[in-house]
C-alpha positions in Angstrom: 102.4 -13.4 142.8 101.1 -16.8 141.6 102.8 -19.2 143.9 102.5 -16.4 146.8 98.4 -17.1 145.6 98.4 -20.7 145.7 99.7 -20.2 149.5 97.1 -18.2 150.4 94.7 -20.6 148.7 95.4 -23.8 150.6 95.6 -21.4 153.6 92.3 -20.8 153.0 90.9 -24.0 152.2 92.1 -25.4 155.6 91.3 -23.0 157.6 88.3 -23.5 159.9 85.2 -21.8 158.3 84.5 -19.7 160.9 87.5 -18.2 160.6 87.6 -17.1 157.1 83.8 -15.8 157.3 84.6 -13.5 160.4 87.7 -12.2 157.7 85.4 -12.1 155.3 82.5 -9.8 157.5 85.7 -7.7 159.1 87.1 -6.9 155.8 83.9 -6.2 154.5 83.1 -4.0 157.6 86.1 -2.1 156.7 85.3 -1.4 152.8 81.9 -0.2 154.3 82.5 1.9 156.9 85.7 3.4 156.0 85.2 6.6 153.8 86.4 6.4 150.1 85.1 6.9 146.7 83.9 3.4 145.7 82.3 3.0 148.8 80.1 6.1 148.0 79.7 4.6 144.5 77.8 1.7 145.7 75.8 3.7 148.3 75.0 6.4 145.5 74.1 2.9 143.8 72.0 1.5 146.3 70.0 4.9 146.8 69.4 5.8 143.2 67.3 2.8 143.1 65.9 2.3 146.1 65.4 5.7 147.2 62.1 5.2 149.1 64.1 2.2 151.4 65.7 3.9 154.7 69.0 4.6 154.8 69.9 1.6 157.8 68.4 -0.6 154.8 70.4 1.0 152.1 73.2 0.4 154.4 72.9 -3.0 155.4 73.0 -3.5 151.8 75.9 -2.5 151.0 77.9 -3.8 154.0 76.6 -7.4 153.0 77.5 -6.7 149.4 81.0 -5.9 150.3 81.2 -8.7 152.6 80.1 -11.6 149.8 82.7 -9.3 147.5 85.3 -10.3 149.9 83.8 -13.6 150.0 83.5 -14.7 146.0 87.2 -13.2 146.3 88.7 -15.4 148.7 86.6 -18.8 147.1 88.2 -17.9 144.1 91.7 -18.1 146.2 90.6 -21.5 147.9 88.7 -23.5 145.5 91.5 -24.9 143.4 93.0 -26.2 146.5 89.4 -27.9 147.9 88.4 -31.7 147.0 85.8 -32.6 144.3 83.8 -34.5 146.8 84.2 -31.0 148.9 82.7 -28.6 146.3 79.9 -30.7 145.1 78.8 -30.8 149.1 78.2 -27.2 148.8 77.3 -25.9 145.4 73.9 -27.3 144.0 72.3 -27.3 140.9 68.2 -26.1 140.5 65.7 -28.6 139.4 65.3 -25.6 136.6 69.0 -25.8 135.6 69.1 -30.1 135.7 65.9 -29.7 133.1 67.3 -27.4 130.8 70.8 -29.7 130.8 68.9 -32.8 130.2 66.8 -31.2 126.7 70.1 -30.2 125.4 71.6 -33.2 125.9 68.7 -34.4 124.0 68.2 -32.4 121.6 71.6 -30.2 121.0 71.1 -26.2 120.4 73.8 -23.1 120.7 73.0 -21.8 124.3 74.1 -18.0 125.3 74.0 -17.6 128.9 73.6 -14.3 130.4 75.8 -14.4 133.9 74.6 -11.6 136.6 77.8 -10.3 139.1 76.7 -12.1 141.5 78.5 -13.6 144.6 79.6 -17.4 144.0 79.3 -16.4 140.5 82.4 -18.7 140.2 81.0 -22.1 141.4 79.0 -21.5 138.0 82.0 -22.8 136.0 81.5 -26.0 138.4 78.2 -27.2 136.6 79.4 -29.7 134.9 80.5 -31.3 138.2 77.2 -31.3 139.0 75.5 -33.3 136.4 77.2 -36.1 136.3 74.6 -38.2 134.7 74.1 -35.4 131.8 75.9 -34.6 128.9 77.4 -31.1 128.6 77.6 -29.6 125.8 81.2 -28.2 124.9 81.1 -24.4 127.3 82.9 -21.2 127.4 83.2 -18.6 129.9 84.1 -14.8 128.7 87.5 -13.9 131.5 89.5 -10.9 131.4 93.0 -11.5 130.5 95.9 -10.7 133.1 98.8 -9.0 131.2 100.8 -12.2 133.5 101.6 -15.3 131.6 101.7 -16.6 135.5 98.9 -15.0 136.1 97.2 -16.0 133.3 98.1 -20.0 133.9 97.1 -19.8 137.3 93.2 -18.4 136.6 93.1 -21.0 133.5 94.2 -23.9 135.5 91.4 -23.3 137.8 88.2 -22.2 136.0 89.0 -24.7 133.4 89.3 -27.5 136.4 85.9 -28.9 135.2 86.0 -28.8 131.5 84.5 -25.0 130.9 86.9 -23.4 128.2 88.2 -19.5 129.0 87.8 -17.1 126.2 89.8 -14.4 126.9 87.4 -10.9 126.2 90.2 -9.2 123.6 90.3 -11.7 120.6 87.5 -15.2 121.9 84.6 -13.8 119.8 86.0 -15.9 117.0 85.7 -18.9 119.4 82.6 -18.1 121.1 81.1 -18.6 117.6 82.8 -21.5 116.7 81.4 -23.1 120.1 77.3 -21.8 118.9 77.4 -23.2 115.8 78.2 -27.0 116.9 75.6 -26.7 119.6 77.4 -25.6 122.6 77.4 -23.0 125.5 79.4 -20.0 125.8 78.1 -17.5 129.1 79.1 -13.6 128.9 79.0 -11.4 131.6 76.5 -9.2 130.9 75.9 -6.7 133.9 78.5 -4.6 134.0 79.5 -1.1 132.4 80.9 -1.6 129.0 81.6 1.6 128.5 82.1 3.2 124.9 81.7 -0.5 123.8 78.8 -0.6 125.2 75.1 0.8 123.9 72.8 3.5 125.8 70.3 1.8 127.4 68.1 2.7 130.9 68.8 0.1 134.2 66.4 1.1 137.3 65.6 4.3 135.3 69.2 5.6 134.9 71.0 5.8 131.7 73.9 3.3 131.9 76.3 1.2 129.0 75.0 -1.9 128.3 77.4 -4.9 126.4 75.4 -6.3 123.6 78.2 -9.0 123.0 74.9 -11.9 124.9 72.6 -10.2 122.2 75.1 -10.3 119.2 75.7 -14.2 119.3 72.4 -14.8 120.3 71.0 -12.8 117.2 74.0 -14.1 114.5 74.5 -17.6 115.7 70.2 -18.4 116.1 70.7 -19.3 119.7 68.6 -19.8 122.4 69.0 -17.4 125.8 69.3 -18.0 129.3 70.0 -16.5 132.1 72.4 -18.4 134.9 72.5 -16.9 138.4 74.4 -18.4 141.6 72.0 -17.8 144.8 73.2 -17.7 147.6 72.4 -20.3 150.3 75.7 -19.8 152.7 79.3 -19.4 153.6 80.9 -20.6 149.9 77.5 -21.9 149.7 75.4 -21.2 146.3 72.7 -23.1 144.2 73.6 -22.6 140.3 69.3 -21.4 139.1 68.5 -20.2 135.6 65.9 -19.0 133.5 65.3 -18.5 130.2 64.8 -15.8 128.1 62.1 -15.4 125.4 64.4 -13.2 123.2 66.5 -13.6 119.8 67.9 -10.1 118.3 70.3 -7.9 120.0 68.1 -5.8 121.3 65.6 -8.0 122.9 68.1 -9.8 124.5 69.8 -6.4 126.3 66.7 -5.2 127.3 65.1 -8.7 128.7 68.8 -9.0 130.6 68.4 -5.8 132.4 64.6 -5.9 132.8 65.4 -9.8 134.7 68.3 -8.4 136.5 66.3 -5.3 138.0 63.0 -7.5 138.7 65.2 -9.8 140.7 67.0 -7.2 142.9 64.1 -5.6 143.7 61.9 -8.5 144.6 65.2 -10.6 146.3 66.8 -10.1 149.6 68.9 -12.2 148.7 69.9 -11.0 145.5 70.3 -7.3 146.6 72.8 -8.1 149.0 74.7 -10.7 146.2 74.9 -8.0 143.8 78.2 -6.3 143.4 77.0 -2.5 144.2 80.3 -0.8 144.3 81.3 -1.2 140.6 80.4 2.2 138.5 77.7 0.8 136.6 75.8 3.7 136.0 79.3 6.1 135.0 78.1 7.3 131.9 80.9 9.9 131.6 84.1 9.2 133.3 85.5 12.2 131.0 84.2 15.1 132.5 84.5 17.8 129.3 81.8 15.5 127.8 79.6 15.3 130.9 76.6 17.5 129.6 75.5 16.2 127.5 74.3 12.2 126.1 76.8 10.2 124.4 75.1 9.0 121.1 76.1 6.5 119.1 74.8 3.1 119.6 72.0 3.3 121.6 68.5 1.1 122.8 67.2 3.7 124.7 64.5 4.2 121.8 63.9 0.4 122.0 63.7 0.2 125.4 61.5 3.7 126.0 58.4 2.0 123.8 58.8 -0.6 125.7 58.3 0.9 128.8 56.1 3.1 127.3 58.3 6.4 128.3 58.0 9.1 126.2 60.7 11.0 127.4 63.8 10.0 129.7 63.3 9.6 133.5 65.3 12.1 135.1 67.1 10.0 137.6 70.5 12.0 137.2 70.9 15.6 139.0 73.0 18.2 138.1 73.1 21.4 140.4 74.5 24.8 140.4 75.8 26.8 143.0 74.8 31.2 142.3 76.3 33.6 144.6 74.0 35.1 147.1 74.2 38.6 145.6 72.3 37.1 142.1 69.6 38.4 141.1 69.1 38.1 137.6 67.2 35.1 137.4 66.1 36.2 133.6 69.3 35.9 132.0 70.0 32.2 133.9 67.0 30.9 133.1 67.8 30.3 129.9 71.2 28.6 130.2 69.2 26.1 132.4 66.6 25.3 129.7 69.8 24.7 127.6 71.4 22.2 129.6 68.3 20.4 130.9 67.7 19.8 126.9 71.3 18.7 126.5 71.1 16.4 129.4 67.6 15.1 129.6 68.4 12.1 131.9 69.2 14.8 134.6 66.8 16.5 137.4 68.4 20.3 137.2 68.7 21.8 140.6 69.5 25.7 141.7 70.8 26.6 145.0 71.0 30.5 144.9 69.4 33.8 147.0 66.4 34.0 148.0 65.5 36.8 145.2 67.1 35.2 142.5 64.5 32.0 144.0 62.0 34.0 143.7 61.8 35.1 140.7 63.3 31.6 139.2 60.0 30.3 140.4 58.5 32.1 138.3 59.9 31.4 134.7 58.6 28.1 132.8 60.3 25.4 134.5 63.7 26.5 133.9 64.6 24.0 136.9 63.7 20.9 138.8 64.4 21.6 142.4 65.3 25.2 143.7 67.3 26.0 147.5 67.0 29.2 149.3 70.2 29.5 150.6 70.8 31.7 153.5 74.0 34.0 154.0 76.6 32.9 155.3 76.9 35.8 157.7 73.7 34.9 159.5 73.0 31.0 158.8 76.2 29.6 158.4 74.9 26.4 160.1 71.5 26.2 158.2 73.2 26.9 154.7 75.7 24.0 155.7 73.3 21.9 156.8 71.1 22.2 153.3 74.9 20.6 151.2 75.2 18.1 153.8 71.5 16.8 152.9 72.6 16.6 149.6 75.4 14.9 150.6 72.8 11.9 150.8 71.1 12.3 147.6 74.1 11.6 146.3 74.2 14.2 143.2 75.9 13.6 140.1 77.6 17.3 139.2 78.1 20.2 140.8 78.6 23.3 138.8 80.2 26.1 141.4 79.5 29.7 139.8 80.9 31.5 142.9 84.2 32.0 143.7 85.5 32.3 147.4 86.8 29.2 149.8 84.1 29.1 151.6 81.6 27.9 147.9 84.8 25.8 148.0 84.3 23.9 151.2 80.4 24.1 150.6 81.2 21.6 146.9 83.2 19.5 149.2 80.5 19.3 151.9 77.8 18.3 149.1 80.1 15.3 148.0 79.3 15.3 144.4 81.2 12.8 142.1 82.1 15.8 139.6 82.8 19.5 141.2 83.3 21.7 138.1 84.4 25.5 138.5 85.5 28.1 137.1 89.4 28.9 136.9 90.7 31.8 138.7 93.8 33.3 139.9 93.9 31.0 143.8 93.6 27.7 143.8 90.0 26.3 143.3 89.8 23.6 146.4 88.2 20.5 146.6 87.4 20.3 142.8 87.4 18.0 140.6 87.4 19.9 136.8 88.1 24.0 136.6 87.0 25.6 133.4 89.8 28.0 132.3 87.2 30.8 130.5 90.2 32.3 128.4 90.5 28.5 126.5 87.0 29.5 124.4 89.0 33.1 124.1 85.3 34.3 126.1 87.3 36.5 128.6 85.2 38.3 131.5 81.4 39.0 131.6 78.3 38.9 133.1 77.6 35.3 135.5 75.0 34.4 132.8 77.3 34.6 130.2 80.2 33.0 132.3 77.7 29.9 133.5 77.4 29.4 129.5 80.4 29.1 128.6 81.3 26.9 131.4 78.7 24.9 130.7 79.9 24.7 127.5 83.5 23.8 128.5 81.9 20.7 130.4 79.8 19.5 127.2 76.3 21.1 127.2 75.2 20.9 123.8 73.5 24.3 122.9 70.6 22.6 120.2 66.9 23.5 120.8 65.9 19.9 122.0 68.4 16.8 122.0 65.8 14.1 121.3 67.4 10.3 122.7 68.8 8.6 119.8 67.2 5.8 117.9 68.2 2.4 118.2 71.3 1.0 116.4 72.4 -2.8 115.6 
């Protein structure tokens, strides 16, 4: 693989630029328009961040993001085969960054750099090349190590070409602290999904997991904190820009990084197209068995809500329950819906049901955020399907299907929720991503409301009377 990448890199570096740009656009177009789960993630991300934007404009952002992701990948492969002069002509450094680096040279202080996942972000490792007259402090950049020794060697040689030290995410923390204590710089990618190792926070008012690494390094070493990012100025061209952040604690740094990036994506068309929308930034429950409650644990939700002036979590995610048309006992299902809302206070609760049930639920005290009436299949197949397709373009997170029929399975598929859960029966539940076996809980058969409650508990719903957002923890 190492030698294969070297050959490809030489070909990419020496091919006409128009050919490489056309290749990036073509591959980006295929990624954007060929149906696949990851592209739907990108469209969902853009939709939830910019719900008032037209579908055409959102599609343009996703396409540009896909094309620039390919551009970044090919630049990583090609750049080791480009001369220093060629790279210096393509990558520039802003006056702000030059000024801050000069200050560090005159008065050395530790500095933590927060790096967003923009296209051409790899050019940030080249900034020592761009400031020849300024003494650059020792700089380390965290990266994800490879299991292949050959690939690991190739990555290190290409990225350490200009004096940057690569720090492994697995065991590079002590090296990072050592660099900072010697008044050096450490760069951290801060805007990706941190999974179980991250802390709960808000980004575009949606719950997510954010890495605290930048905040931990800043607080523990007394370092200053800044955001450095690569602003794309053309194909394989960028300007390294930066802004200082007035933050010193773990919570402040983590919160400030999210706020800075959110404002940048709102204000800058270039930044919106540069950011990697394809990654699952807001994936908070990869395990479906825990998807109906907040994780808890490490969190800056309390701090974030206080800074934003929020009294409750914004309901930016969505959970839809599909009830059988024949079900009319709204009084029995309403308490279950209220319990679900308390268990997932970050989500809107929607109900798809028959006309009589919808009328009864609308009279209950705020048991659901949205109630959609489904026409009977015998008379309204097309209008019913249209309802599910309209929901498809809202990119729902979870669909809980309480009806046992093949038609209901197809309707769930038409809605396209990322998680589609149903109750296990004697037949196969088509297109479902999760199936609940009620016998596992010893519940057996019962009323629909009883089955619904058991199903929601199976997928993680907590039945406490109210679940408050966790307080900040370090």
